C-alpha positions in Angstrom: 16.8 -32.7 -12.2 16.9 -35.4 -14.7 13.6 -36.8 -13.4 11.6 -33.5 -13.5 13.2 -32.7 -17.0 12.2 -36.2 -18.2 8.5 -35.6 -16.8 8.4 -32.0 -18.3 9.6 -33.5 -21.8 7.1 -36.2 -22.0 4.3 -33.8 -21.7 5.4 -32.0 -24.8 5.4 -33.0 -28.6 9.2 -32.1 -28.9 10.5 -34.3 -26.2 14.1 -33.7 -26.9 13.7 -29.9 -27.1 11.7 -29.8 -24.0 14.1 -32.0 -22.0 17.0 -29.7 -22.9 14.9 -26.7 -22.1 14.1 -28.2 -18.6 17.6 -28.8 -17.8 18.4 -25.4 -18.8 15.5 -24.1 -16.6 16.9 -26.2 -13.7 20.2 -24.7 -14.1 18.9 -21.1 -14.2 16.9 -21.8 -11.0 20.2 -23.1 -9.3 22.0 -20.0 -10.5 19.3 -17.6 -9.3 17.7 -19.5 -6.5 14.6 -18.2 -7.7 11.5 -19.9 -9.5 10.6 -16.7 -10.9 13.3 -16.5 -13.3 12.6 -19.8 -14.9 9.0 -19.1 -14.9 9.5 -15.7 -16.8 11.8 -17.4 -19.3 9.3 -20.4 -19.8 6.5 -17.8 -20.3 8.4 -15.7 -22.7 9.4 -18.9 -24.7 5.6 -19.9 -24.7 4.6 -16.4 -26.1 7.1 -16.3 -28.6 6.0 -20.0 -29.8 2.5 -18.7 -30.0 3.2 -15.6 -31.9 5.4 -17.5 -34.5 2.5 -20.2 -34.8 0.0 -17.5 -35.3 2.0 -15.8 -38.0 2.7 -19.1 -39.7 -1.0 -20.0 -39.6 -2.4 -16.7 -40.7 0.3 -16.1 -43.6 1.2 -19.5 -44.7 -0.6 -22.8 -43.6 -4.1 -21.7 -42.5 -5.9 -22.4 -39.3 -6.8 -26.1 -40.1 -6.2 -28.8 -37.6 -2.5 -30.1 -37.5 -2.1 -33.8 -37.7 0.6 -36.1 -37.0 1.5 -36.3 -40.7 1.8 -32.5 -40.8 4.0 -32.4 -37.7 6.3 -35.2 -39.2 6.6 -33.6 -42.6 8.3 -30.7 -40.8 10.9 -32.9 -39.2 13.4 -31.4 -41.6 12.8 -28.0 -40.4 13.2 -28.9 -36.8 16.4 -30.6 -37.6 17.8 -27.6 -39.4 16.8 -25.4 -36.4 18.4 -27.6 -34.0 21.6 -27.8 -36.0 21.6 -24.0 -36.1 20.5 -23.4 -32.5 22.5 -26.1 -30.6 25.9 -24.6 -31.1 24.7 -21.3 -29.9 22.8 -22.9 -26.9 26.0 -25.0 -26.0 28.1 -21.7 -26.0 25.6 -20.0 -24.0 25.1 -22.7 -21.5 28.9 -23.4 -21.2 29.5 -19.7 -20.6 26.7 -19.3 -17.9 26.7 -22.6 -15.9 30.1 -24.3 -16.3 32.2 -25.2 -14.6 29.2 -27.0 -12.9 30.9 -27.8 -9.6 31.1 -24.0 -8.2 27.3 -23.8 -9.3 26.3 -26.9 -7.5 28.4 -25.9 -4.3 26.9 -22.4 -4.4 23.3 -23.7 -4.8 23.9 -26.1 -1.7 25.1 -23.1 0.3 22.1 -20.9 -0.7 24.1 -18.3 -2.6 22.9 -16.4 -5.6 24.2 -14.2 -8.4 27.8 -14.3 -9.2 28.9 -17.3 -7.3 32.4 -17.5 -8.9 33.5 -14.2 -7.7 
């Protein structure tokens, strides 16, 4: 899981965010035993990102090419979003995937759904 998440992350400009996203998608796969769930969440995430980027470019920044300097100038925004989003994300992951031991055992046994019941 760590290796595949690392490989996924290095292919994205936001390495830390992509790594966390990949870990969560791996846990989602382990819980559902279906790649379709992870693929749907990934696709929805990409659609939301494209829509938000299009809104930003059409209303605020324009459609000029984005440079590394432009990307770095918005580092503060990324940090603010991470500070706001991480507690919510941690609560969700903790609620859905912890304790981890039953999830790992259920995954090993091929179970899906509510593995704690």
